[in-house]
C-alpha positions in Angstrom: -11.6 -7.8 14.8 -9.0 -5.4 16.3 -8.7 -2.0 14.6 -8.4 1.7 15.3 -10.9 4.3 14.2 -8.8 7.0 12.7 -11.6 9.3 11.5 -15.3 9.4 12.3 -18.1 11.1 10.3 -21.8 10.8 10.6 -21.8 9.1 7.2 -18.7 6.9 7.4 -15.6 5.9 9.4 -12.0 5.3 8.4 -10.2 2.5 10.2 -6.6 1.3 10.4 -6.9 -2.4 9.6 -4.1 -4.9 10.5 -2.9 -7.3 7.9 -4.5 -10.8 7.9 -8.1 -9.6 8.1 -10.1 -10.2 4.9 -12.3 -7.3 4.0 -12.4 -4.7 1.2 -8.6 -4.5 1.0 -6.4 -7.5 0.1 -6.3 -9.7 3.2 -2.5 -9.3 3.3 -2.7 -5.5 3.1 -2.8 -3.4 6.2 -3.9 0.2 6.6 -6.7 2.6 6.0 -10.1 1.4 5.1 -13.3 3.5 4.7 -16.7 2.1 5.7 -20.0 3.8 4.9 -22.6 4.0 7.7 -25.6 4.4 5.4 -26.7 3.6 1.9 -26.6 7.2 0.7 -23.0 7.6 1.8 -22.1 4.2 0.3 -23.4 5.4 -3.1 -21.7 8.8 -2.9 -18.3 7.3 -1.9 -18.6 4.6 -4.5 -19.1 7.4 -7.1 -16.0 9.2 -5.8 -13.9 6.0 -6.2 -15.3 5.4 -9.7 -14.4 9.0 -10.8 -10.9 8.6 -9.3 -11.6 11.4 -6.8 -10.2 9.5 -3.8 -6.4 9.4 -3.7 -4.8 6.6 -1.7 -1.1 6.4 -0.9 0.5 3.1 0.0 3.8 2.1 1.5 5.7 -1.0 0.5 9.0 -2.6 1.3 11.1 -4.7 -1.1 14.5 -6.4 -1.0 15.3 -6.2 -4.8 16.4 -3.2 -6.7 13.7 -2.0 -9.1 14.3 -1.5 -12.9 13.8 2.2 -12.3 13.6 4.3 -9.1 10.5 6.2 -9.9 7.9 6.6 -12.6 4.6 5.2 -13.8 3.5 1.7 -14.4 0.7 1.3 -17.1 -0.7 -1.8 -18.6 -3.7 -4.1 -18.8 -4.0 -6.9 -16.2 -5.0 -10.4 -17.1 -5.3 -13.6 -15.0 -2.6 -16.1 -15.4 -2.9 -19.9 -15.1 -1.8 -19.9 -11.5 -4.8 -17.6 -10.6 -2.5 -14.7 -10.1 -2.6 -11.5 -12.2 0.0 -10.3 -14.7 0.7 -7.0 -16.4 0.5 -6.8 -20.2 1.9 -4.3 -22.7 -1.6 -3.5 -24.0 -3.4 -0.5 -22.7 -7.1 -1.0 -23.5 -8.3 -0.7 -19.9 -5.0 -0.3 -18.1 -4.0 -0.3 -14.4 -2.1 2.9 -13.6 0.3 3.3 -10.7 2.8 6.1 -10.0 5.6 5.2 -7.7 8.7 6.6 -5.9 11.4 4.7 -4.1 14.4 5.2 -1.8 17.0 2.9 -0.5 16.9 2.3 3.3 19.7 -0.1 3.7 21.5 -2.8 1.7 18.8 -5.0 0.1 15.9 -3.0 1.6 14.0 -0.3 -0.3 10.9 1.8 0.6 8.3 2.5 -2.1 5.5 5.1 -2.1 2.7 3.8 -4.4 0.0 6.1 -5.8 -2.6 4.0 -7.7 -4.7 5.9 -10.2 -7.0 2.9 -10.8 -8.3 0.3 -8.4 -7.8 -3.2 -9.8 -7.4 -6.5 -8.0 -3.8 -7.0 -6.9 -2.8 -3.9 -8.8 0.1 -2.8 -6.6 1.4 -6.3 -6.0 1.5 -6.9 -9.8 3.1 -3.5 -10.4 5.9 -4.2 -8.0 6.5 -7.6 -9.5 6.8 -5.9 -13.0 9.5 -3.6 -11.6 11.5 -6.7 -10.5 10.9 -5.7 -6.9 8.2 -7.9 -5.5 6.9 -6.8 -2.2 8.7 -8.2 0.9 6.7 -11.2 2.1 4.5 -11.5 -1.0 5.3 -15.1 -1.9 2.4 -15.2 -4.4 4.2 -12.7 -6.6 7.8 -13.8 -5.9 8.6 -11.6 -2.9 11.2 -12.7 -0.4 9.8 -14.7 2.5 8.9 -12.7 5.6 6.5 -12.6 8.6 3.9 -10.6 6.6 3.3 -8.8 3.3 4.8 -5.3 3.6 2.1 -3.4 1.9 0.3 -0.7 3.9 -2.5 1.8 2.9 -0.9 4.8 4.6 -3.0 7.8 3.5 -6.4 8.7 2.0 -7.4 12.1 0.7 -10.7 13.3 -0.8 -13.4 15.9 -0.7 -16.7 14.9 0.9 -19.6 17.3 0.2 -17.3 20.3 0.3 -15.1 19.1 3.1 -11.5 18.3 2.4 -10.4 15.2 4.3 -7.0 13.7 4.6 -6.2 10.8 7.0 -3.0 8.8 7.5 -2.1 5.9 9.7 1.1 4.1 10.6 1.3 0.3 10.5 0.6 -1.6 13.7 3.8 -3.5 13.1 6.7 -2.4 15.4 10.2 -3.5 14.4 11.8 -6.4 16.2 15.2 -5.2 17.5 16.3 -8.5 19.0 19.1 -9.0 16.4 22.1 -6.8 15.7 21.1 -6.7 12.0 17.6 -5.4 12.7 19.0 -2.8 15.2 21.4 -1.6 12.6 18.7 -1.3 10.0 16.6 0.6 12.4 19.4 3.1 13.3 20.4 3.6 9.7 16.9 4.4 8.7 16.5 6.8 11.6 19.6 8.7 10.7 18.9 8.8 6.9 15.2 9.5 7.0 14.5 11.6 10.1 11.8 13.6 8.1 10.2 10.2 7.3 10.5 8.7 10.7 7.1 6.9 10.6 8.2 4.5 7.8 10.7 2.9 10.2 7.7 1.2 11.8 7.5 -1.1 8.8 11.1 -2.5 9.2 11.7 -5.9 10.6 
């Protein structure tokens, strides 16, 4: 397994996982993953997650314009007949996701996703509900691509009095072999110079 250790503590490590490796995250999701190194740390971190005291920030790309550019997606999630998940209008035990988006280029949009709960396929279902399925996520109607463009970019929490914030860029580097991809890269660079790291998710 190829990964980079982004943060090392006596009790845990945080790695940057490439997509395609099946562990705690969705197999198709790349990015930060926290691994406890002992049972006590595992219990403590699990409690932080359960109490929503660990904030994770995800990046995603989509080719369809969303129903709204920013806001909150709230609703119960149930399994459909196709073994996928779907969002419901009921709110008995809802999945909650806050999101922001910006246009990068024609038919290419960047999303910042802030999940407040941690349910299976939550972000993928949330994006589908917006009408902007994640690029490459064919399971939920995303446009075909070489990978699913969902990346766990940042994690922030307090561990026994120590404030910890770690972020990591995707391993993926844009292919600039075509004129179209080069133009996308240059447009993004000019428009989003304060957000330069996100260009690393472009094709």
